[in-house]
C-alpha positions, 0 to 999 in steps of 0.5 A: 801279384804280378800277372804271368805273361801268357806268350810263350817263346818257341825254342829249339831242341837245345832249349834255344830260341828260334828267332823269326828272321827279318826275311821270314817275317816279311815273306810271311806278311807279304804272303798273308797280305796276298791271301787275305786280299785275294780271300776279301776280294772272292768274298766281295764277288759273292756278295755282288754276284757278277755274271762269272760268280753266278755261272760258276755257282751254277756250274758247280751244282750250288744255288746262287741264293747262297752267294751272300752266305758264303761270301759271310763265312769267307769274310769271317774266316779271313779276317780271323785269319788277319788278326795275329792273335786269332790267325790260327784259327783263322788258317784252320777254318780257311782250310776247312773252306778251301777243302770244301772248294776242292771237293765241290770243283772235283765233283763238278769235273772242274779243270785241273787248276780250278781244282788244285788253285785252292790247295795252292792258296790253302799252302800260300795262307799257311806258309804265310803264317808258319814264316811269321809265328815262331810258335807254329815252327815249333809245333811243326819243325821243318827237319 
């Protein structure tokens, strides 16, 4: 008995497929790569603890001893996002992580840029996966 193909194909309202154009795939991959590189660089900073990270943790009211824990969480979420089979789960987890960053920056009275930057990064993260994954475009169609 043959095993059924578990991959679904996105379809539009008339039943036709929603192909991923080359520009969408390329743009999505670039946005994903930029997001992953930035997030992994940020996670590396949590492990190396340069003076800027230590000062930021102190200014935000977080104990510096949490640096490695935050680094591990960020690394795991980013790796899940980077793996195509788990990319949507990774994007959801990164959304929660970045939302927490916004909340902490708001509570600490950080600058507007520091507060809004995690939102921008979250939008880029979702834009990357949205452009390269046709099934996600079926769930969240742009009309």
